[in-house]
C-alpha positions in Angstrom: 0.0 0.0 0.0 1.2 3.5 -0.7 -0.3 6.9 -0.1 0.3 9.8 -2.4 1.9 12.9 -0.9 -1.1 15.1 -1.4 -3.2 12.6 0.5 -1.0 12.5 3.6 -1.1 15.3 6.2 1.8 16.3 8.5 1.1 18.2 11.7 2.3 21.8 11.8 4.6 21.0 14.7 6.4 18.3 12.8 6.7 20.5 9.7 8.3 23.2 11.9 10.8 20.7 13.4 12.0 19.6 10.0 12.2 23.1 8.7 14.6 23.8 11.6 16.5 20.6 10.9 16.9 21.4 7.2 18.9 24.5 8.0 20.9 23.2 11.0 24.7 23.2 10.0 25.4 20.1 12.1 22.6 18.2 10.6 24.0 19.0 7.1 27.4 17.9 8.4 26.0 14.6 9.7 24.2 13.8 6.4 27.4 14.5 4.5 29.3 12.2 6.9 26.8 9.4 6.4 27.3 9.5 2.7 31.1 9.6 3.0 31.0 6.8 5.5 29.4 4.3 3.2 32.7 2.6 2.2 33.4 2.0 5.9 29.8 0.9 6.5 30.0 -1.6 3.7 33.2 -3.1 5.1 31.6 -3.5 8.5 28.5 -5.0 6.9 30.7 -7.7 5.2 32.6 -8.3 8.4 29.5 -8.9 10.5 27.8 -11.0 7.8 30.7 -13.3 7.8 30.2 -14.1 11.5 27.6 -16.9 11.8 24.7 -16.0 14.1 21.7 -18.4 13.9 19.0 -17.9 16.6 20.3 -19.0 20.0 23.9 -19.0 18.7 24.4 -15.2 18.2 27.2 -14.8 20.8 30.2 -14.3 18.6 28.5 -11.7 16.4 26.9 -10.1 19.5 30.4 -9.8 21.1 31.7 -8.1 17.9 28.9 -5.6 17.9 29.4 -4.9 21.6 33.1 -4.1 21.0 32.1 -1.7 18.3 29.6 0.1 20.5 32.2 0.5 23.2 34.7 1.8 20.7 32.2 4.4 19.6 31.9 5.7 23.2 28.3 4.9 24.1 27.6 4.8 27.8 26.5 1.7 29.7 27.3 -0.7 26.9 26.1 -4.1 28.1 24.8 -7.5 27.1 21.6 -8.6 28.9 20.7 -12.1 30.0 18.8 -12.8 26.8 21.9 -11.8 24.6 20.8 -8.4 23.4 23.7 -5.8 23.2 23.1 -2.1 23.6 24.5 1.2 24.9 23.2 4.7 25.6 23.7 8.0 24.0 22.8 10.4 26.8 20.4 13.2 26.1 20.4 16.7 27.4 17.3 16.2 29.6 15.0 13.5 30.9 12.5 12.7 28.1 11.0 9.9 26.1 13.8 7.3 25.5 14.1 5.9 22.0 15.5 2.4 21.3 17.1 2.0 17.9 18.2 -1.5 16.9 18.9 -4.1 14.2 18.7 -7.8 14.8 21.9 -9.8 15.4 20.7 -13.2 14.2 20.4 -14.6 10.7 18.4 -17.6 9.5 21.5 -19.7 8.5 23.0 -22.5 10.5 26.5 -22.5 12.0 27.5 -25.0 9.2 26.5 -22.6 6.4 29.4 -20.9 4.5 28.8 -17.2 5.0 31.7 -16.0 3.0 30.8 -12.8 1.1 31.9 -12.4 -2.6 31.6 -9.5 -5.0 30.8 -9.5 -8.7 30.2 -6.4 -10.8 29.6 -4.3 -7.7 27.0 -6.7 -6.2 27.8 -8.5 -2.9 26.7 -12.1 -2.4 26.5 -14.1 0.8 24.0 -15.6 3.2 22.8 -12.8 5.5 24.7 -10.0 3.7 21.5 -7.9 3.8 19.3 -9.4 6.5 20.3 -8.0 8.9 24.1 -7.3 8.6 23.2 -4.2 6.6 21.0 -3.0 9.5 23.7 -3.5 12.0 26.3 -1.6 9.9 23.8 1.2 9.2 23.2 1.6 13.0 27.0 1.9 13.6 27.3 4.5 10.9 24.5 6.5 12.5 26.3 6.5 15.9 29.5 7.6 14.2 27.5 10.5 12.6 26.4 11.7 16.1 30.0 11.6 17.2 31.3 13.3 14.1 28.8 16.2 14.2 28.7 16.7 18.0 24.8 16.7 17.9 23.4 16.0 21.3 19.8 14.7 21.5 17.3 16.2 23.9 16.3 12.7 25.1 18.3 9.5 25.6 18.8 7.1 22.6 19.7 3.5 23.2 21.5 1.9 20.2 21.9 -1.9 20.0 21.2 -5.3 18.5 18.5 -7.8 19.4 18.7 -11.6 19.3 16.1 -14.0 18.1 14.3 -12.0 15.5 14.3 -14.8 12.9 12.1 -17.9 12.8 12.5 -20.0 16.0 13.9 -17.0 17.9 10.3 -15.8 18.2 11.3 -12.2 18.9 12.8 -13.3 22.2 15.3 -10.5 22.2 13.0 -7.6 21.8 10.4 -9.3 24.1 13.1 -9.5 26.9 14.3 -5.9 26.2 10.9 -4.3 26.6 10.1 -6.4 29.6 13.3 -5.1 31.3 13.0 -1.5 30.0 9.5 -0.1 30.6 10.9 3.4 30.4 11.5 3.1 26.7 8.8 5.0 24.8 9.7 4.6 21.2 11.4 2.1 18.9 13.0 1.9 15.4 14.0 -1.4 13.9 16.5 -1.1 11.1 15.7 -3.9 8.8 15.3 -4.5 5.0 16.7 -1.8 2.7 14.2 0.7 1.3 14.9 4.3 2.2 11.3 5.3 1.4 9.1 2.5 2.8 7.6 3.1 6.2 6.5 -0.1 8.0 4.3 0.8 11.0 2.1 -2.4 11.4 3.1 -5.9 12.3 1.7 -9.2 11.1 1.1 -11.5 14.0 1.6 -15.3 13.9 1.2 -18.4 16.0 3.3 -21.5 15.2 2.6 -25.0 16.4 4.0 -28.5 16.6 1.1 -31.0 16.7 1.8 -34.6 17.7 -0.7 -37.4 17.4 0.2 -40.6 19.2 -1.5 -44.0 19.4 -0.8 -47.7 20.1 0.2 -48.7 16.6 0.2 -52.3 15.3 0.4 -54.5 12.2 -1.5 -53.1 9.2 -3.3 -56.4 8.7 -3.3 -58.2 12.0 -4.3 -55.1 14.0 -6.6 -53.5 11.4 -9.1 -51.3 13.2 -6.5 -49.9 15.6 -6.6 -46.1 15.4 -3.8 -44.5 13.3 -1.9 -41.3 14.2 -1.4 -40.6 10.5 -5.1 -41.0 9.8 -5.9 -38.6 12.6 -3.4 -36.1 11.3 -4.9 -36.5 7.8 -8.4 -35.7 9.2 -7.0 -32.6 10.8 -5.2 -31.4 7.6 -8.4 -32.0 5.5 -10.5 -30.0 7.9 -8.0 -27.2 8.2 -7.6 -26.9 4.4 -11.4 -26.3 4.2 -11.3 -23.2 6.4 -12.0 -19.8 4.9 -10.0 -17.2 6.9 -10.7 -13.4 6.9 -9.6 -11.5 3.8 -9.4 -8.1 5.4 -7.3 -8.0 7.5 -5.3 -10.6 5.6 -5.4 -13.9 7.6 -3.7 -17.1 6.5 -2.9 -20.7 7.6 -0.4 -23.3 6.4 0.3 -26.9 7.4 3.9 -26.7 6.3 5.4 -30.0 7.5 3.9 -33.5 7.9 5.8 -36.3 9.5 4.7 -39.8 10.6 4.7 -43.5 10.4 7.5 -45.9 9.7 6.6 -48.4 7.0 3.4 -49.2 4.9 2.7 -52.4 6.9 2.6 -50.6 10.3 -0.2 -48.6 11.7 1.4 -45.3 12.6 2.1 -44.8 16.3 3.0 -41.1 15.8 2.4 -38.3 13.3 3.5 -34.6 13.5 2.2 -31.5 11.9 3.8 -28.1 11.9 1.3 -25.3 11.4 1.7 -21.5 10.8 -1.2 -19.1 11.4 -0.9 -15.4 10.5 -3.0 -12.3 10.4 -2.8 -8.5 10.4 -5.6 -8.4 12.9 -5.5 -9.8 16.5 -9.2 -10.7 16.6 -9.0 -12.6 13.3 -5.8 -14.3 14.3 -7.3 -15.5 17.6 -10.6 -16.6 15.9 -8.7 -18.7 13.4 -6.5 -20.1 16.1 -9.5 -21.2 18.2 -11.1 -22.9 15.2 -7.9 -24.8 14.4 -7.5 -25.9 18.1 -11.0 -27.4 17.9 -10.2 -29.2 14.6 -7.0 -30.7 16.1 -8.9 -32.2 19.0 -11.9 -33.3 16.9 -9.5 -35.2 14.5 -8.3 -37.4 17.3 -11.9 -37.9 18.6 -13.2 -38.8 15.1 -10.4 -41.4 14.6 -11.2 -42.9 18.1 -15.0 -43.0 17.4 -14.5 -44.7 14.1 -12.3 -47.5 15.6 -14.0 -47.7 19.0 -10.8 -47.2 20.8 -10.4 -44.7 23.7 -7.9 -43.8 26.5 -4.6 -45.5 26.2 -5.9 -47.6 23.3 -6.9 -44.5 21.3 -5.3 -41.5 19.7 -4.0 -38.6 21.8 -3.0 -35.2 20.6 -0.3 -32.8 22.0 -0.3 -29.2 20.9 3.0 -27.4 21.4 3.1 -23.7 20.7 6.5 -22.9 19.2 5.9 -19.2 18.2 3.8 -16.2 19.3 4.5 -13.0 17.4 1.9 -10.4 18.4 -0.1 -8.3 15.9 0.9 -4.7 15.8 -1.6 -2.0 14.8 -1.0 1.7 14.6 -2.8 4.6 13.0 -1.2 5.8 9.8 -1.4 9.3 11.2 0.5 8.5 14.4 3.2 11.0 15.2 5.9 8.4 14.8 4.7 7.7 11.3 4.4 11.4 10.4 7.9 11.9 11.7 9.3 9.2 9.4 7.3 10.6 6.5 8.8 14.1 7.1 12.3 12.7 7.4 11.9 10.8 4.1 10.7 13.9 2.3 13.6 15.9 3.8 15.9 13.8 1.6 13.8 14.6 -1.5 12.4 11.0 -1.5 8.8 10.0 -1.9 7.7 8.1 1.2 5.3 5.1 1.1 3.2 3.5 3.9 3.7 -0.2 3.6 1.6 -3.2 4.5 2.3 -5.0 7.7 5.4 -7.2 8.1 6.7 -9.4 10.9 9.7 -7.7 12.5 11.0 -6.7 15.9 8.6 -3.8 15.8 5.6 -6.1 16.3 6.2 -6.4 20.0 6.4 -2.7 21.0 3.5 -1.8 18.8 1.4 -4.5 20.5 2.1 -3.0 23.9 1.3 0.6 22.9 4.9 1.8 22.2 5.2 3.8 19.0 7.5 1.8 16.6 8.6 1.6 13.0 10.7 -0.6 10.8 12.9 1.4 8.4 15.3 0.3 5.7 19.1 0.4 6.0 19.7 1.6 2.4 20.9 0.1 -0.8 19.1 -2.8 -2.5 18.9 -6.5 -1.8 17.3 -9.8 -2.7 17.4 -13.5 -2.3 16.6 -13.1 1.4 16.9 -16.2 3.5 18.6 -18.0 0.7 22.2 -18.9 -0.1 22.0 -16.5 -3.0 21.2 -13.4 -0.9 22.7 -10.3 -2.4 23.3 -6.6 -1.7 23.7 -3.6 -4.0 25.3 -0.6 -2.3 24.2 1.9 -4.9 23.0 5.1 -3.0 23.1 3.0 0.2 23.7 6.1 2.3 20.1 7.2 1.9 19.0 4.5 4.4 21.2 5.7 7.3 20.4 9.3 6.4 16.6 8.7 6.6 16.9 6.8 9.9 19.2 9.5 11.3 16.7 12.2 10.5 13.8 10.2 11.9 15.8 9.8 15.2 16.5 13.5 15.4 12.8 14.3 15.0 11.7 11.8 17.6 14.5 12.5 20.2 15.0 16.2 19.5 18.2 18.2 19.3 19.6 19.8 22.5 18.6 23.4 22.9 16.9 23.4 19.5 13.9 21.1 19.1 11.9 19.1 21.6 11.2 15.3 21.0 8.3 14.5 18.8 8.1 11.1 20.5 5.1 11.3 22.8 5.8 10.6 26.5 3.7 7.9 28.2 
């Protein structure tokens, strides 16, 4: 989804702030630095991408990031018990604290070769963009603050979160906001577009379903309930569901496992299910219906065969993932601020459809949050052929930097646009 410029309204206060920022010599100095710093930023991006960091095994990359944050002079640089790494840029006064982060983890296993190669100016390597680019952009932004001497009005925490990808289930950002209720705004640097504004989050539930039964010989014990048959009943019923269209709501039985040989009645069968929606009510309604189907499938198999209790089919439902839905108004101050920052660079901003990122969590608990791109272009995400094009990559850090300045304010010049709780 995109919204044309003449259809989007910016509050007068926000327009005034960005009018001041456009003429501030240190802001101009910072933007020029961010453009000049891109060679260094690309080198750091490659360096970080070549450190393996699957969910729950991010320690080496996290330590490298922590060292860099310390070298940049942030205060209170630390690693929390979940593995997140962050440090503080102290503001002039007490105000709404902003957390700016990229995620440390990637989807690739420790065994994956994460060597980065270059061909015709394009860089190839698993995780080169998602989210090594975000981490490198974040470090460049901290350098820009150091280079220009700009001091924010309110504190900014810069860092990296663990567990954003797949099985990580947003564990890093969940832990961070549980430990830091004082944080009142969030920017996730993820993907690449310097114009896209992601301000809503797609929620999801992920399940491992296990059907178990007594099993037996396919001929001699015929009539004994089958775990595979029960799983098949569940799959058939789930596939007949019609989820909501608006907000978009989906389901998928992505993995089916079970049985041993054709001549054995299956003792066990597993299903892995993904349920997603851009609306919490719709997500929960679909989830409730699927929960009933999963139980009914076992009951139907038992009724058909006349077997119950230990002689029948049992079902175990294990929730593997819970990513909350994030909903914000498209005229929220945080969204308007990103819009104004994008226009400040002469770019045309777009309001994008919901995605699943670290921003889901803060939005779901009422903390204004955005996902903004780190610049350049990329593709092949989550594949061995992932690539990054650094052409005009400086626009990403520049846009994030300008958004930060709007939300956190500049000492003795502009007040934070980020609303206080």
